[in-house]
KOLTORMI-974934 format. One record per residue (C-alpha): residue in three letters; x, y negated, z negated. Coordinates in nm, 4 decimals, always signed. Each point is the difference from the previous one (the first is absolute). Layout:
BEGIN
REC    r         u         v         w
REC  ALA         X         Y         Z
...
//
This chain:
BEGIN
REC    r         u         v         w
REC  MET   -4.0947   +5.9710  -28.2556
REC  LYS   +0.1785   +0.3288   +0.0755
REC  LYS   +0.0137   -0.0971   +0.3706
REC  TYR   +0.2113   -0.3186   -0.0850
REC  LEU   +0.2463   +0.2460   -0.2104
REC  LYS   +0.2862   -0.0320   +0.2606
REC  ALA   -0.0137   -0.3797   +0.0082
REC  LEU   -0.0171   -0.0146   -0.3663
REC  GLN   +0.3137   +0.2264   -0.0672
REC  ASN   +0.1876   -0.2182   +0.2570
REC  CYS   -0.1120   -0.3199   -0.1781
REC  SER   +0.2905   -0.1599   -0.1936
REC  LEU   -0.2392   -0.0824   -0.2890
REC  PHE   -0.0683   +0.3726   -0.0805
REC  ARG   +0.3665   +0.1356   +0.0423
REC  GLY   +0.0612   +0.2531   -0.3040
REC  ILE   -0.3289   +0.0542   -0.0738
REC  ALA   -0.1170   +0.3625   +0.0251
REC  GLU   -0.2692   +0.0954   +0.2338
REC  GLU   -0.2312   +0.1682   -0.2586
REC  SER   +0.0129   -0.3564   -0.1725
REC  LEU   -0.0542   -0.2143   +0.2830
REC  PHE   -0.3843   +0.0163   +0.0282
REC  THR   -0.0407   -0.0291   -0.3616
REC  MET   +0.2244   -0.3133   -0.0131
REC  LEU   -0.2156   -0.1491   +0.2808
REC  THR   -0.3287   +0.0644   -0.1833
REC  CYS   +0.1557   -0.1779   -0.3029
REC  LEU   +0.1033   -0.2936   +0.2077
REC  GLY   -0.3227   -0.0418   +0.1404
REC  ALA   +0.1212   +0.0268   +0.3541
REC  ARG   -0.2459   -0.0115   +0.2946
REC  VAL   +0.0245   +0.0343   +0.3798
REC  GLU   -0.1410   -0.2494   +0.2427
REC  SER   +0.0006   +0.0114   +0.3812
REC  PHE   +0.1037   -0.3107   +0.2317
REC  ASP   -0.0504   -0.0520   +0.3781
REC  LYS   +0.2438   -0.1601   +0.2041
REC  LYS   +0.0575   -0.3675   -0.0790
REC  TYR   -0.1996   +0.0246   -0.3006
REC  THR   +0.1182   -0.2003   -0.2983
REC  VAL   +0.0969   +0.2419   -0.2928
REC  PHE   +0.1141   -0.2954   -0.2223
REC  ALA   -0.0837   -0.3553   +0.0784
REC  GLU   +0.2324   -0.2741   -0.0946
REC  GLY   -0.1443   -0.1988   -0.3160
REC  SER   -0.1725   +0.3333   -0.1278
REC  PRO   +0.0950   +0.1062   -0.3566
REC  ALA   +0.3404   +0.1837   -0.0090
REC  ARG   -0.1275   +0.2933   -0.1888
REC  TYR   +0.0193   +0.3171   +0.2035
REC  ILE   +0.3181   +0.1787   +0.1593
REC  GLY   -0.0758   +0.1893   +0.3373
REC  ILE   +0.1524   +0.3211   +0.1165
REC  VAL   -0.0343   +0.0959   +0.3699
REC  LEU   -0.1365   +0.3514   +0.0516
REC  SER   -0.0488   -0.0137   +0.3644
REC  GLY   +0.0467   -0.2658   +0.2621
REC  SER   +0.1961   -0.3299   -0.0675
REC  VAL   -0.0234   -0.3632   -0.1227
REC  GLN   +0.1825   -0.3283   +0.0576
REC  ILE   +0.0881   -0.2393   -0.2831
REC  VAL   -0.0695   -0.3209   +0.1628
REC  GLN   +0.0140   -0.3755   -0.0970
REC  ILE   -0.2056   -0.2843   +0.1864
REC  ASP   +0.1130   -0.3650   -0.0595
REC  TYR   -0.2076   -0.3230   -0.0097
REC  TYR   -0.0046   -0.0308   +0.3847
REC  GLY   -0.0989   +0.3959   +0.0711
REC  ASN   +0.3413   +0.1067   +0.0917
REC  ARG   +0.0395   +0.3592   -0.0966
REC  SER   +0.3349   +0.1599   -0.1527
REC  ILE   +0.0112   +0.3813   -0.0352
REC  LEU   +0.2015   +0.0839   -0.3310
REC  SER   -0.0028   +0.3646   +0.0368
REC  HIS   -0.1388   +0.3046   +0.1511
REC  MET   -0.1322   +0.2621   -0.2495
REC  LYS   -0.0517   +0.3658   +0.1330
REC  GLU   -0.1367   +0.3408   -0.1596
REC  SER   +0.1218   +0.0376   -0.3655
REC  ASP   +0.1225   -0.3665   -0.0319
REC  VAL   -0.1184   -0.1926   -0.2938
REC  PHE   -0.0969   -0.3653   +0.0303
REC  ALA   -0.1148   -0.3262   -0.2023
REC  GLU   +0.1771   +0.1475   -0.3349
REC  ALA   +0.2043   -0.3057   -0.0573
REC  PHE   -0.2647   -0.2319   -0.0005
REC  ALA   -0.2175   +0.2045   -0.2138
REC  CYS   +0.2776   +0.0830   -0.2492
REC  ALA   +0.0586   -0.3743   -0.0163
REC  GLU   -0.3627   -0.0496   -0.0909
REC  MET   -0.0341   -0.2512   +0.2505
REC  THR   -0.3494   -0.1914   +0.0117
REC  SER   -0.0101   +0.0388   +0.3741
REC  LEU   +0.1613   +0.1856   +0.2698
REC  PRO   +0.2450   -0.2389   +0.2132
REC  ILE   -0.0192   +0.2636   +0.3061
REC  SER   -0.2565   +0.1989   +0.1770
REC  VAL   +0.0022   +0.3611   +0.0884
REC  VAL   -0.1593   +0.1049   +0.3228
REC  ALA   -0.0545   +0.3459   +0.1361
REC  ASN   +0.2018   +0.0565   +0.3268
REC  GLU   -0.1964   +0.3021   +0.0917
REC  PRO   -0.2789   +0.1952   -0.1416
REC  SER   +0.1601   +0.0514   -0.3487
REC  GLU   -0.1012   +0.1862   -0.3465
REC  ILE   +0.1294   -0.1780   -0.3036
REC  MET   +0.0167   +0.0909   -0.3609
REC  LEU   -0.0468   -0.2830   -0.2411
REC  ILE   +0.1007   -0.0018   -0.3550
REC  GLU   -0.0528   -0.2645   -0.2635
REC  CYS   +0.3658   -0.1054   -0.0946
REC  SER   -0.0806   -0.0462   -0.3540
REC  HIS   -0.0815   +0.3796   -0.0159
REC  ILE   +0.3477   +0.0783   +0.0806
REC  LEU   +0.1863   -0.2573   -0.2322
REC  HIS   -0.2047   +0.0897   -0.3111
REC  THR   -0.0161   +0.3202   -0.1170
REC  CYS   -0.3586   +0.1635   -0.0623
REC  SER   -0.1419   +0.1189   -0.3241
REC  ASN   +0.0809   +0.3612   +0.1118
REC  SER   +0.3578   -0.0990   -0.0086
REC  CYS   +0.0534   +0.2045   +0.3321
REC  GLY   +0.3798   +0.1028   +0.0330
REC  PHE   +0.0197   -0.1110   +0.3711
REC  HIS   -0.0184   -0.3652   -0.0987
REC  GLN   +0.3633   -0.0533   -0.0682
REC  GLN   +0.1029   +0.1545   +0.3213
REC  LEU   -0.2623   -0.2036   +0.1911
REC  ILE   +0.1328   -0.3392   -0.1359
REC  PHE   +0.3666   +0.1181   +0.0709
REC  ASN   -0.1221   +0.0780   +0.3621
REC  MET   -0.1538   -0.3375   +0.0249
REC  MET   +0.3025   -0.1805   -0.0986
REC  LYS   +0.2235   +0.1863   +0.2727
REC  ASP   -0.2600   -0.0900   +0.2530
REC  LEU   +0.0018   -0.3747   -0.1063
REC  ALA   +0.3990   +0.0154   +0.0474
REC  SER   -0.0216   +0.1629   +0.3138
REC  LYS   -0.2577   -0.2608   +0.1522
REC  THR   +0.2408   -0.2922   -0.1342
REC  ILE   +0.2650   +0.1525   +0.2266
REC  LEU   -0.2417   -0.0030   +0.2819
REC  PHE   -0.0935   -0.3603   -0.0642
REC  HIS   +0.3546   -0.1055   +0.0070
REC  GLN   +0.0538   +0.1923   +0.3531
REC  LYS   -0.3046   -0.1875   +0.1286
REC  ILE   +0.1696   -0.3253   -0.1165
REC  GLU   +0.3042   +0.0946   +0.1799
REC  VAL   -0.1824   +0.0358   +0.3146
REC  VAL   -0.2210   -0.3316   -0.0004
REC  SER   +0.2915   -0.1933   -0.1290
REC  GLN   +0.1979   +0.0340   +0.3318
REC  ARG   +0.0245   -0.2963   +0.2031
REC  THR   -0.1014   +0.1300   +0.3438
REC  THR   -0.2573   +0.2132   +0.1524
REC  ARG   +0.2560   +0.2221   +0.1468
REC  ASP   +0.1792   +0.0423   -0.3543
REC  LYS   -0.3480   +0.0652   -0.1806
REC  ILE   -0.0642   +0.2819   +0.2681
REC  MET   +0.3331   +0.1536   -0.0346
REC  THR   +0.0229   -0.0165   -0.3878
REC  TYR   -0.3354   +0.1729   -0.0300
REC  LEU   +0.1038   +0.2693   +0.2704
REC  SER   +0.3300   +0.0489   -0.1692
REC  GLN   -0.1703   +0.0691   -0.3294
REC  GLU   -0.2469   +0.2292   +0.1322
REC  ALA   +0.2931   +0.1935   +0.1799
REC  LYS   +0.1832   +0.0392   -0.3297
REC  LYS   -0.3205   +0.1247   -0.1804
REC  ARG   -0.0529   +0.2859   +0.2558
REC  GLY   +0.3547   +0.0476   +0.0546
REC  CYS   -0.0538   +0.0024   +0.3657
REC  ASN   +0.0165   -0.2638   +0.2865
REC  SER   -0.3101   +0.1233   +0.1446
REC  PHE   -0.3326   -0.0470   -0.2030
REC  ASP   -0.3683   -0.1222   -0.0007
REC  ILE   -0.1036   -0.2818   -0.2150
REC  PRO   -0.3420   -0.0574   -0.1594
REC  TYR   -0.0945   -0.3109   +0.1787
REC  ASP   -0.1108   -0.1037   +0.3530
REC  ARG   +0.1206   -0.3201   +0.1660
REC  GLN   -0.2438   -0.2416   -0.1787
REC  ALA   +0.0492   +0.1744   -0.3552
REC  LEU   +0.3714   -0.0027   +0.0656
REC  ALA   -0.0005   -0.3679   +0.0687
REC  ASP   -0.2121   -0.0641   -0.3052
REC  TYR   +0.2399   +0.2065   -0.2088
REC  LEU   +0.3039   -0.1994   +0.1505
REC  GLU   -0.1773   -0.3258   -0.0548
REC  ILE   +0.0591   -0.1056   +0.3746
REC  ASP   -0.2247   -0.0720   +0.3037
REC  ARG   -0.0955   +0.3177   +0.2154
REC  SER   +0.1120   -0.1466   +0.3205
REC  GLY   +0.3200   -0.1037   -0.1197
REC  LEU   +0.0375   +0.3617   -0.1590
REC  SER   -0.0894   +0.1789   +0.3417
REC  ALA   +0.2314   -0.2543   +0.1863
REC  GLU   +0.3012   +0.0867   -0.2364
REC  ILE   -0.0818   +0.3941   +0.0191
REC  GLY   +0.0144   -0.0608   +0.3702
REC  LYS   +0.3435   -0.1635   +0.0030
REC  LEU   +0.1374   +0.2710   -0.2497
REC  LYS   -0.1159   +0.2627   +0.2408
REC  LYS   +0.1585   -0.1578   +0.2944
REC  GLU   +0.3128   -0.0394   -0.1854
REC  GLY   +0.0092   +0.3652   -0.0968
REC  ILE   -0.0129   -0.0561   -0.3653
REC  ILE   -0.3353   +0.1677   -0.0679
REC  GLU   -0.2383   +0.2301   +0.1849
REC  SER   -0.3897   -0.0317   -0.0908
REC  HIS   -0.3251   +0.1502   +0.1014
REC  LYS   -0.3023   -0.1307   -0.2090
REC  ASN   +0.1011   +0.0681   -0.3640
REC  HIS   +0.2994   +0.2260   +0.0727
REC  PHE   +0.3421   -0.1584   -0.0048
REC  GLU   +0.3586   +0.1215   +0.0742
REC  LEU   +0.3134   -0.1911   -0.0959
REC  LEU   +0.2476   +0.0751   +0.2853
//
């Protein structure tokens, strides 16, 4: 576990918990680490919503596939990010989403009930842990509303520019990398890839943006 110390210390779930208490806490919580190859399904839609995941290395995508097989990317989770906690906390009988490894990744899995219910040892970190979980859920709600703002735009151009504007504001810079390739960006924006590529080409010709692969600049 010690090799994951940096990722764990940067995780919002463990904010305010002393290093010397961290590994004792993880043992108490029954945390385990599993490795996943690229494109491997970490959590499958329809499986029990019992566990939360923490990305220790690599990255994962939260995806939803409709009845006709169309994929929508809901979010991208990188090192130290927490995922699936809302569904586990709500004690949903099954997950409405899937979590897929975007690259070879190591994931820590913790059964949510071990966080929400104090153990017989009355460990002092539980109150801080639950407080951190609430803050994390609030932050995810904000991100969810940002996604709604993007996909509710009427045109492909508006969706692209709204998303890129959000990313520029997050970074405080007009030049940045996004965590998606072209197909993944199309899935996130819920538009056709050919339409996405065509609109990006138009925006570049009009001098509104510059782009190369996953790097963008707002001009």
